N, CA, C and O of each residue as an XYZ file, in Angstrom:
736
protein
N       0.964     -0.720     -0.199
C       0.178      0.329      0.130
C       0.955      1.565     -0.190
O       0.722      2.455     -1.007
N       1.928      1.399      0.647
C       2.614      2.189      0.929
C       3.461      2.560     -0.188
O       3.853      3.726     -0.233
N       3.821      1.699     -1.147
C       4.930      1.757     -2.165
C       3.900      2.292     -3.262
O       4.231      3.237     -3.977
N       2.745      1.731     -3.381
C       1.591      2.134     -3.861
C       1.644      3.324     -4.203
O       1.816      3.800     -5.325
N       1.441      3.994     -2.877
C       1.360      5.687     -2.760
C       1.939      6.371     -3.429
O       1.643      7.279     -4.205
N       3.064      5.778     -3.022
C       4.624      6.653     -3.565
C       4.956      6.690     -4.947
O       5.484      7.685     -5.443
N       4.591      5.341     -5.810
C       4.868      5.468     -7.074
C       3.375      6.044     -7.819
O       3.481      6.682     -8.867
N       2.214      5.828     -7.320
C       1.481      7.114     -7.720
C       1.827      8.305     -7.915
O       1.679      8.998     -8.921
N       2.352      8.572     -6.818
C       2.759     10.298     -6.404
C       4.205     10.306     -8.077
O       3.902     11.121     -8.950
N       5.216      9.670     -8.286
C       5.855      9.732     -9.139
C       5.675      9.547    -10.475
O       6.469      9.922    -11.338
N       4.309      8.789    -10.724
C       4.022      8.784    -12.062
C       3.223      9.721    -12.225
O       3.028      9.955    -13.418
N       2.520     10.537    -11.337
C       1.385     11.568    -11.472
C       2.716     13.143    -11.711
O       2.524     14.181    -12.344
N       3.927     12.729    -10.953
C       4.792     14.026    -10.783
C       5.558     14.196    -12.038
O       5.979     15.289    -12.417
N       5.737     13.004    -12.712
C       6.497     13.057    -13.837
C       5.572     13.651    -15.214
O       5.999     14.195    -16.233
N       4.219     13.338    -14.841
C       3.104     13.879    -16.263
C       3.400     15.084    -15.575
O       4.428     15.433    -16.154
N       3.172     15.920    -14.741
C       3.209     17.135    -14.459
C       4.643     17.810    -15.303
O       4.617     18.641    -16.211
N       5.800     17.193    -14.712
C       6.565     17.676    -15.288
C       6.611     17.520    -16.912
O       7.071     18.443    -17.584
N       6.120     16.327    -17.526
C       6.631     16.674    -18.899
C       5.315     17.585    -19.318
O       5.454     18.133    -20.412
N       4.245     17.807    -18.742
C       3.626     18.412    -19.442
C       3.887     20.112    -19.284
O       3.241     21.011    -19.823
N       5.090     20.232    -18.333
C       5.577     22.006    -18.380
C       6.482     21.643    -19.458
O       6.184     22.390    -20.390
N       7.370     20.932    -19.786
C       8.355     20.747    -20.619
C       7.365     20.911    -22.066
O       7.741     21.628    -22.993
N       6.603     20.462    -22.092
C       5.649     20.581    -23.495
C       5.367     22.412    -23.481
O       5.475     23.141    -24.467
N       5.033     22.793    -22.238
C       4.861     24.199    -22.243
C       5.743     24.767    -22.678
O       5.465     25.535    -23.598
N       7.015     24.683    -22.298
C       7.934     25.190    -22.286
C       8.616     25.772    -23.529
O       9.031     26.908    -23.758
N       8.603     24.315    -24.482
C       8.798     24.080    -25.762
C       8.209     24.898    -27.079
O       8.618     24.886    -28.241
N       7.257     25.514    -26.564
C       6.353     26.110    -27.378
C       6.588     27.589    -27.049
O       5.885     28.409    -27.640
N       7.452     27.991    -26.218
C       7.622     29.181    -25.418
C       9.049     29.802    -26.347
O      10.061     29.149    -26.600
N       8.782     31.183    -26.731
C      10.104     31.545    -28.076
C      11.122     31.778    -27.240
O      10.904     32.560    -26.315
N      12.175     31.293    -27.338
C      13.458     32.128    -27.050
C      14.132     32.790    -27.888
O      13.505     33.205    -28.862
N      15.484     33.079    -27.804
C      16.355     33.394    -28.918
C      16.976     32.122    -29.750
O      17.580     32.336    -30.800
N      16.889     31.445    -29.492
C      17.165     29.746    -30.705
C      15.812     29.657    -30.920
O      14.854     29.875    -30.178
N      15.932     29.168    -32.483
C      14.817     28.651    -32.790
C      14.249     27.172    -32.748
O      15.116     26.304    -32.843
N      13.013     26.764    -32.627
C      12.603     25.389    -32.257
C      11.151     25.059    -32.949
O       9.995     25.477    -32.897
N      11.946     24.015    -33.656
C      10.328     23.460    -34.056
C       9.473     23.244    -33.207
O       8.358     23.210    -33.727
N       9.459     23.057    -31.995
C       8.334     22.854    -31.256
C       7.310     24.397    -31.324
O       6.145     24.387    -30.929
N       7.863     25.429    -31.787
C       7.383     26.731    -31.705
C       6.165     26.667    -32.794
O       5.069     27.205    -32.635
N       6.540     25.955    -33.854
C       5.570     26.114    -35.200
C       4.566     24.724    -35.418
O       3.469     24.686    -35.976
N       5.240     23.741    -34.856
C       4.788     22.347    -35.665
C       3.441     22.345    -34.334
O       3.059     21.180    -34.436
N       3.073     22.615    -33.858
C       1.393     22.049    -33.262
C       0.550     23.323    -33.599
O      -0.493     23.527    -32.978
N       1.063     24.342    -34.751
C       0.497     25.370    -34.937
C      -0.948     24.861    -35.796
O      -0.694     24.075    -36.709
N      -2.392     25.201    -35.624
C      -3.462     24.406    -35.843
C      -3.677     24.901    -37.573
O      -3.851     26.113    -37.698
N      -3.679     24.344    -38.466
C      -4.161     25.100    -39.675
C      -5.588     24.230    -40.728
O      -5.486     23.175    -41.354
N      -6.615     24.984    -40.619
C      -7.801     24.428    -41.637
C      -7.543     24.032    -42.936
O      -7.433     24.914    -43.787
N      -7.428     22.886    -43.244
C      -7.057     21.871    -44.263
C      -7.884     21.438    -44.733
O      -8.028     20.344    -44.187
N      -8.895     21.615    -45.745
C     -10.336     20.710    -46.509
C     -10.767     20.206    -45.213
O     -10.618     19.067    -44.769
N     -11.384     21.328    -44.607
C     -12.112     20.944    -43.347
C     -11.565     20.047    -42.398
O     -12.219     19.029    -42.173
N     -10.484     20.219    -41.788
C      -9.860     19.423    -41.004
C      -9.022     20.333    -40.546
O      -8.393     21.045    -41.329
N      -8.885     20.446    -39.109
C      -7.728     21.236    -38.062
C      -6.594     20.078    -37.759
O      -6.587     19.234    -36.862
N      -5.492     20.361    -38.973
C      -4.287     19.847    -38.591
C      -3.211     20.295    -38.038
O      -3.218     21.479    -38.377
N      -2.186     20.106    -37.338
C      -1.005     20.522    -36.743
C       0.317     21.050    -38.386
O       0.319     20.373    -39.414
N       0.839     21.754    -38.284
C       1.810     21.879    -39.336
C       2.475     20.372    -39.577
O       2.509     19.674    -40.590
N       2.834     20.221    -38.643
C       3.881     18.843    -38.890
C       3.224     17.897    -39.135
O       3.955     16.908    -39.181
N       1.893     17.589    -39.380
C       1.464     16.470    -40.521
C       1.369     17.410    -41.631
O       0.772     16.815    -42.529
N       1.614     18.377    -41.936
C       1.168     18.769    -43.500
C       2.379     19.385    -43.915
O       2.082     20.192    -44.796
N       3.565     19.391    -43.709
C       4.840     19.187    -44.143
C       5.997     18.794    -42.977
O       5.710     18.354    -41.864
N       7.395     19.052    -43.479
C       8.345     18.984    -42.540
C       8.948     20.184    -41.935
O       9.260     21.137    -42.648
N       9.132     20.191    -40.651
C       9.837     21.671    -40.122
C      11.019     21.383    -39.515
O      11.200     20.320    -38.921
N      11.680     22.072    -39.595
C      13.243     21.945    -39.676
C      13.729     23.298    -39.182
O      13.062     24.247    -39.594
N      15.015     23.657    -38.182
C      16.083     24.648    -38.604
C      17.121     24.970    -38.606
O      18.085     24.372    -38.128
N      17.088     26.353    -39.353
C      18.395     26.801    -39.709
C      19.107     27.919    -39.085
O      19.057     29.034    -39.604
N      19.884     27.665    -37.819
C      20.160     28.429    -37.248
C      21.244     29.791    -38.087
O      21.997     29.611    -39.044
N      20.965     31.215    -37.280
C      20.745     30.925    -36.033
C      19.051     31.372    -35.631
O      18.395     31.260    -34.596
N      18.856     31.716    -36.491
C      17.338     32.232    -36.033
C      16.357     32.139    -37.336
O      15.939     33.219    -37.751
N      15.944     30.940    -38.029
C      15.338     30.669    -39.137
C      14.486     29.281    -38.660
O      15.066     28.406    -38.016
N      13.410     29.190    -38.942
C      12.701     27.899    -39.192
C      12.214     27.942    -40.370
O      11.803     29.002    -40.844
N      12.178     26.647    -41.112
C      11.885     26.224    -42.544
C      10.936     25.180    -42.323
O      11.036     24.194    -41.593
N       9.928     25.573    -43.120
C       9.036     24.407    -43.473
C       8.759     24.139    -44.723
O       8.367     25.026    -45.482
N       8.960     22.614    -45.190
C       8.958     22.068    -46.201
C       7.503     21.424    -46.446
O       7.358     20.302    -45.961
N       6.337     22.013    -47.174
C       4.846     21.640    -47.183
C       4.814     20.383    -48.485
O       5.070     20.683    -49.651
N       4.580     19.447    -48.202
C       3.909     18.228    -48.706
C       3.114     18.518    -50.018
O       3.423     17.932    -51.055
N       1.998     19.500    -49.974
C       1.379     20.109    -50.768
C       1.361     21.102    -50.922
O       1.641     21.808    -49.953
N       1.024     21.759    -52.222
C       1.322     23.209    -52.726
C       0.047     23.989    -52.568
O       0.095     25.211    -52.710
N      -1.623     23.114    -52.155
C      -2.581     24.255    -51.851
C      -2.789     24.443    -50.562
O      -3.750     24.989    -50.019
N      -1.509     23.797    -49.927
C      -1.400     24.159    -48.182
C      -0.539     25.215    -47.834
O      -0.566     25.591    -46.662
N       0.125     25.697    -48.531
C       1.048     26.509    -48.323
C       0.333     27.789    -47.876
O       0.578     28.274    -46.772
N      -0.687     28.429    -48.854
C      -1.064     29.833    -48.105
C      -1.621     29.656    -46.806
O      -1.399     30.370    -45.828
N      -2.617     28.304    -46.884
C      -3.157     28.269    -45.575
C      -2.197     28.285    -44.063
O      -2.422     28.849    -42.992
N      -1.189     27.511    -44.455
C      -0.112     27.138    -43.114
C       0.334     28.774    -43.034
O       0.262     29.360    -41.954
N       0.755     29.397    -44.143
C       1.428     30.745    -43.951
C       0.433     31.797    -42.857
O       0.766     32.397    -41.835
N      -1.100     31.698    -43.677
C      -1.955     32.425    -42.722
C      -2.025     32.329    -41.379
O      -1.925     33.300    -40.629
N      -2.233     30.921    -40.940
C      -2.297     30.000    -39.706
C      -1.001     30.613    -39.000
O      -1.336     31.099    -37.920
N       0.569     30.775    -39.282
C       1.305     31.138    -38.603
C       1.341     32.522    -38.193
O       1.891     32.815    -37.131
N       0.695     33.600    -39.090
C       0.698     35.056    -38.871
C      -0.328     35.385    -38.330
O      -0.515     36.589    -38.154
N      -1.379     34.369    -37.867
C      -2.573     34.804    -37.111
C      -2.157     34.142    -35.855
O      -2.872     34.502    -34.919
N      -1.178     33.239    -35.501
C      -1.202     33.071    -34.426
C      -0.754     33.723    -33.202
O      -0.145     34.750    -33.503
N      -0.795     33.592    -32.292
C       0.010     34.309    -31.007
C       1.391     34.515    -30.870
O       1.907     35.019    -29.872
N       1.965     34.144    -31.823
C       3.859     34.095    -31.971
C       3.925     35.220    -32.304
O       4.908     35.699    -31.739
N       3.274     36.198    -33.117
C       3.938     37.694    -33.786
C       4.868     37.155    -35.046
O       5.845     37.825    -35.379
N       4.566     36.032    -35.678
C       5.725     35.999    -36.476
C       5.231     36.210    -38.192
O       4.048     36.208    -38.533
N       6.111     36.344    -38.918
C       5.416     36.662    -40.276
C       6.342     35.414    -41.232
O       7.510     35.068    -41.054
N       5.484     34.981    -42.135
C       5.984     33.540    -43.047
C       6.044     34.125    -44.585
O       5.228     34.680    -45.322
N       7.457     33.713    -44.703
C       8.306     34.121    -46.033
C       7.667     32.891    -46.980
O       7.684     31.776    -46.458
N       7.251     32.975    -47.981
C       6.533     31.613    -48.953
C       7.553     32.062    -50.185
O       7.837     33.123    -50.742
N       7.923     30.753    -50.298
C       8.870     30.308    -51.620
C       8.524     29.209    -52.226
O       8.839     28.173    -51.641
N       7.980     29.114    -53.205
C       7.412     27.844    -53.804
C       6.666     26.667    -52.701
O       5.491     26.739    -52.340
N       7.513     25.735    -52.332
C       6.501     24.873    -51.154
C       7.118     25.052    -49.980
O       6.779     24.165    -49.198
N       7.975     25.911    -49.453
C       8.474     26.026    -48.295
C       8.308     27.429    -47.966
O       8.460     28.326    -48.795
N       7.992     27.618    -46.735
C       7.920     28.571    -45.720
C       9.109     29.150    -44.795
O       9.333     28.379    -43.862
N       9.797     30.108    -44.796
C      10.750     30.408    -43.895
C      10.287     31.476    -43.004
O       9.710     32.528    -43.278
N      10.712     30.919    -41.729
C      10.091     32.253    -40.738
C      11.393     32.463    -40.084
O      12.159     31.608    -39.640
N      11.536     33.933    -40.100
C      12.783     34.407    -39.677
C      12.545     34.910    -38.379
O      11.669     35.758    -38.212
N      13.415     34.365    -37.176
C      12.839     34.802    -35.991
C      13.492     36.093    -35.375
O      14.711     35.929    -35.307
N      13.168     37.100    -34.988
C      13.799     38.602    -34.783
C      14.693     38.654    -33.439
O      14.146     37.868    -32.666
N      15.434     39.029    -33.028
C      16.220     39.299    -31.602
C      14.917     39.747    -31.024
O      14.175     40.513    -31.638
N      14.544     39.099    -29.431
C      13.716     39.305    -29.012
C      14.147     40.738    -28.158
O      15.273     40.926    -27.698
N      13.152     41.579    -28.065
C      13.501     42.837    -27.281
C      13.679     43.059    -25.607
O      13.235     42.042    -25.077
N      14.027     43.744    -24.871
C      14.286     43.496    -23.721
C      12.764     43.120    -22.771
O      12.494     42.349    -21.851
N      12.021     44.114    -23.567
C      10.375     43.794    -23.009
C       9.914     42.719    -23.239
O       9.419     42.039    -22.341
N       9.965     42.373    -24.338
C       9.504     41.139    -24.448
C      10.390     39.810    -23.936
O       9.949     38.682    -24.158
N      11.155     39.929    -23.517
C      12.201     38.936    -23.024
C      11.434     39.055    -21.267
O      11.218     38.002    -20.668
N      11.154     40.156    -20.729
C      10.524     40.585    -19.547
C       9.106     39.630    -19.403
O       8.972     38.750    -18.554
N       8.272     39.935    -20.235
C       7.008     39.347    -21.025
C       7.308     37.945    -20.565
O       6.752     37.318    -19.663
N       8.185     37.611    -21.269
C       7.974     35.806    -21.662
C       8.670     35.387    -20.457
O       8.252     34.268    -20.164
N       9.697     35.854    -19.485
C       9.723     35.375    -18.303
C       8.559     35.729    -17.489
O       8.627     35.431    -16.296
N       7.830     36.131    -17.785
C       6.737     36.534    -16.719
C       5.753     35.250    -16.841
O       5.246     34.636    -15.903
N       5.635     35.044    -17.959
C       4.692     34.315    -18.545
C       5.103     32.718    -17.833
O       4.316     31.929    -17.310
N       6.479     32.579    -18.002
C       7.212     31.062    -17.622
C       6.904     30.865    -16.193
O       6.421     29.831    -15.731
N       7.170     31.778    -15.615
C       6.938     32.065    -14.107
C       5.377     31.744    -13.786
O       5.057     31.252    -12.704
N       4.646     31.983    -14.561
C       3.356     31.948    -14.365
C       3.115     30.791    -14.842
O       2.113     30.534    -14.176
N       3.329     29.572    -15.723
C       2.921     28.311    -15.892
C       3.729     27.675    -15.287
O       3.194     26.611    -14.974
N       5.223     27.746    -14.764
C       5.140     27.037    -13.371
C       4.322     26.896    -12.129
O       4.047     25.883    -11.486
N       4.013     28.089    -11.950
C       3.526     28.200    -10.831
C       2.260     27.090    -10.757
O       2.109     26.186     -9.935
N       1.401     27.465    -11.896
C       0.536     26.374    -12.292
C       0.384     24.998    -12.265
O      -0.694     24.425    -12.103
N       1.757     24.320    -12.467
C       2.106     23.498    -12.292
C       2.792     22.761    -11.080
O       2.884     21.544    -10.922
N       3.227     23.708    -10.309
C       3.463     23.262     -8.953
C       2.389     23.336     -7.807
O       2.432     22.886     -6.662
N       1.044     24.311     -8.718
C      -0.276     23.887     -7.569
C      -0.699     22.635     -8.177
O      -1.457     22.048     -7.404
N      -0.498     21.972     -9.301
C      -0.805     20.715     -9.457
C      -0.127     19.804     -8.738
O      -0.751     18.875     -8.226
N       1.040     19.900     -8.605
C       1.941     19.058     -7.613
C       1.617     19.075     -6.416
O       1.931     18.086     -5.755
N       0.900     20.172     -5.756
C       0.748     20.143     -4.445
C      -0.532     19.807     -4.220
O      -0.746     19.668     -3.015
N      -1.580     19.598     -4.988
C      -2.969     19.050     -5.241
C      -2.264     17.726     -4.864
O      -2.413     17.465     -3.671
N      -1.371     16.614     -5.712
C      -0.880     15.618     -5.611
C      -0.424     15.332     -4.201
O      -0.994     14.479     -3.520
N       0.332     15.853     -3.871
C       0.469     15.659     -2.537
C      -0.481     15.690     -1.164
O      -0.362     15.234     -0.027
N      -1.462     16.452     -1.860
C      -2.561     16.931     -0.776
C      -3.546     15.526     -0.611
O      -3.734     14.931      0.450
N      -4.150     15.144     -2.014
C      -4.641     13.928     -2.510
C      -3.923     12.653     -1.761
O      -4.549     11.958     -0.960
N      -2.783     12.455     -2.042
C      -1.716     11.291     -1.153
C      -2.277     11.822      0.127
O      -3.456     11.563      0.369
N      -1.605     12.509      0.952
C      -2.071     12.569      2.257
C      -3.354     12.267      2.673
O      -3.568     11.625      3.701
N      -4.369     12.758      1.821
C      -5.591     12.513      2.686
C      -5.979     10.853      2.543
O      -6.473     10.178      3.446
N      -5.630     10.378      1.188
C      -5.594      8.805      1.357
C      -4.697      8.211      2.229
O      -5.108      7.124      2.635
N      -3.530      8.570      2.691
C      -2.855      8.079      3.971
C      -3.921      8.342      5.083
O      -4.510      7.343      5.497
N      -4.275      9.658      5.668
C      -5.053      9.641      6.726
C      -6.149      8.721      6.570
O      -6.417      7.841      7.388
N      -6.778      8.941      5.503
C      -8.252      7.559      5.659
C      -7.724      6.448      5.836
O      -8.131      5.904      6.862
N      -6.939      5.842      5.231
C      -6.154      4.214      5.076
C      -5.885      4.364      6.943
O      -6.545      3.505      7.528
N      -5.228      5.092      7.714
C      -5.061      5.263      8.882
C      -6.312      4.979      9.974
O      -6.533      4.103     10.810
N      -7.082      6.313      9.470
C      -8.596      6.381     10.302
C      -8.986      4.812      9.875
O      -9.018      4.090     10.872
N      -9.273      4.154      8.694
C      -9.487      2.862      8.438
C      -8.808      1.923      9.448
O      -9.574      1.011      9.759
N      -7.678      1.858     10.026
C      -6.828      0.997     11.086
C      -6.221      0.240     10.163
O      -6.203     -0.949     10.483
N      -5.512      0.589      8.716
C      -4.599     -0.215      8.087
C      -3.238     -0.039      8.184
O      -2.482     -0.847      7.644
N      -2.708      1.168      8.970
C      -1.694      0.924      9.558
C      -1.316      2.032     10.362
O      -1.771      3.149     10.118
N      -0.232      1.751     11.647
C      -0.131      2.777     12.751
C       0.456      3.759     12.535
O       0.957      4.009     11.439
N       0.504      4.435     13.437
C       0.732      6.089     13.234
C       2.485      6.350     12.962
O       2.988      7.329     12.412
N       2.875      5.693     13.276
C       4.211      5.809     12.603
C       4.878      5.338     11.182
O       5.872      5.602     10.506
N       3.972      4.663     11.148
C       3.839      4.151      9.560
C       2.931      5.751      8.510
O       3.518      6.206      7.528
N       1.928      6.184      8.839
C       1.760      7.212      8.647
C       2.418      8.073      8.214
O       2.445      8.474      7.050
N       3.254      8.590      9.475
C       4.129      9.362      9.609
C       5.127      9.223      8.548
O       5.386     10.074      7.697
N       5.663      8.065      8.679
C       7.333      7.223      7.444
C       6.486      7.682      6.105
O       6.986      8.487      5.319
N       4.995      7.046      5.862
C       4.673      7.455      4.598
C       4.719      8.519      4.125
O       5.417      8.632      3.118
N       3.810     10.058      4.789
C       4.022     11.194      4.374
C       5.313     11.668      4.329
O       5.703     12.465      3.475
N       5.974     11.228      5.186
C       7.531     11.695      4.856
C       7.860     11.221      4.123
O       8.844     11.892      3.811
N       7.782     10.122      3.204
C       8.121      9.587      1.974
C       7.469     10.578      0.728
O       8.133     11.032     -0.204
N       5.928     10.805      0.962
C       5.475     11.794     -0.271
C       6.182     12.661     -0.089
O       6.701     13.130     -1.102
N       6.482     13.181      1.027
C       6.950     15.071      0.858
C       8.468     14.856      0.001
O       8.744     15.516     -1.001
N       9.192     14.024      0.476
C      10.767     13.633     -0.379
C      10.099     13.499     -2.063
O      10.572     14.219     -2.942
N       9.273     12.775     -2.291
C       8.907     12.715     -3.615
C       8.864     13.962     -4.019
O       9.794     14.559     -4.562
N       7.629     14.460     -3.731
C       6.885     15.879     -3.862
C       8.544     17.050     -3.961
O       8.626     17.804     -4.931
N       9.525     17.047     -3.053
C      10.426     17.650     -2.993
C      11.157     17.513     -4.100
O      11.672     18.532     -4.561
N      11.383     16.099     -4.836
C      12.121     15.987     -5.947
C      11.364     16.413     -7.045
O      12.063     16.875     -7.947
N      10.087     16.405     -7.270
C       9.605     16.749     -8.412
C       9.251     18.274     -8.506
O       9.053     18.867     -9.567
N       9.191     18.917     -7.051
C       9.502     20.460     -7.145
C      11.016     20.860     -7.565
O      11.258     21.863     -8.238
N      11.873     20.089     -7.160
C      13.380     20.468     -7.499
C      13.470     20.280     -8.897
O      14.231     21.109     -9.396
N      12.993     19.523     -9.685
C      13.087     19.225    -11.155
C      12.363     20.534    -11.762
O      12.646     20.908    -12.900
N      11.423     21.215    -10.969
C      10.579     21.692    -11.635
C      11.040     23.283    -11.702
O      10.741     24.135    -12.538
N      11.902     23.382    -10.488
C      12.993     24.861    -10.323
C      14.123     24.451    -11.400
O      14.511     25.454    -12.000
N      14.522     23.710    -11.660
C      15.879     23.346    -12.266
C      15.110     23.838    -14.208
O      15.607     24.627    -15.012
N      14.240     23.271    -14.312
C      13.939     23.784    -15.881
C      13.463     24.972    -16.024
O      13.420     25.434    -17.164
N      12.929     25.857    -14.764
C      12.592     27.077    -14.640
C      13.555     27.959    -14.874
O      13.391     28.871    -15.685
N      14.825     27.770    -14.099
C      15.829     28.600    -14.522
C      16.873     28.201    -15.604
O      17.749     28.971    -15.998
N      16.708     26.982    -16.030
C      17.028     26.673    -17.850
C      16.415     27.716    -18.453
O      17.064     28.735    -18.688
N      14.745     27.591    -18.877
C      14.040     28.437    -19.635
C      14.306     29.764    -19.371
O      14.048     30.564    -20.271
N      14.852     30.252    -18.142
C      15.107     31.869    -17.986
C      16.243     32.195    -18.778
O      16.525     33.177    -19.465
N      16.768     31.233    -18.540
C      18.418     31.202    -19.126
C      18.345     31.385    -20.669
O      19.003     32.142    -21.384
N      17.588     30.690    -20.921
C      17.532     30.251    -22.639
C      16.739     32.011    -23.098
O      17.002     32.638    -24.124
N      15.826     32.427    -22.058
C      15.143     33.438    -22.667
C      16.183     34.675    -22.846
O      16.357     35.330    -23.873
N      16.696     34.800    -21.851
C      17.790     35.855    -21.414
C      18.923     35.494    -22.300
O      19.889     36.143    -21.897
N      19.217     34.858    -23.186
C      20.498     34.902    -23.767
C      20.308     35.960    -24.789
O      21.243     36.287    -25.520
């Protein structure tokens, strides 16, 4: 029972960290990243598809993203979707390819991105706190039902807190790295 509770926390904590990494991958930094545009949705023949299903997305350092589209008819639709996105990017079309040049981030925009990253991190930390609270409630209800002693209850709660601390530490490292990336 105790190991199951801690394993559950580990799995759910890993899911929260993975979700945070996905959020971070879509946040623009000084370096080009395919994750920035590959999930932008495009209305294509009555279906809404991500760009990654309509072409190949690649990076050309230092500040360019290149998209090779498989269907010539999709090119203007993809260009329109990129320009309409919240990323404030312009698409340069040439034949079956679209090039996106990422301009240098202004200091003001960097500050906005850092605030946004911190906000997203805090939302994910709240999810981790909810995991801990749910686990502790489960431990308390098992203790009240007489499934284990008070010493075991405190050891289990301590084990849960150790796992939560590890998850929070990993989230803090991710935040630090993302802020460094933005400020480059």
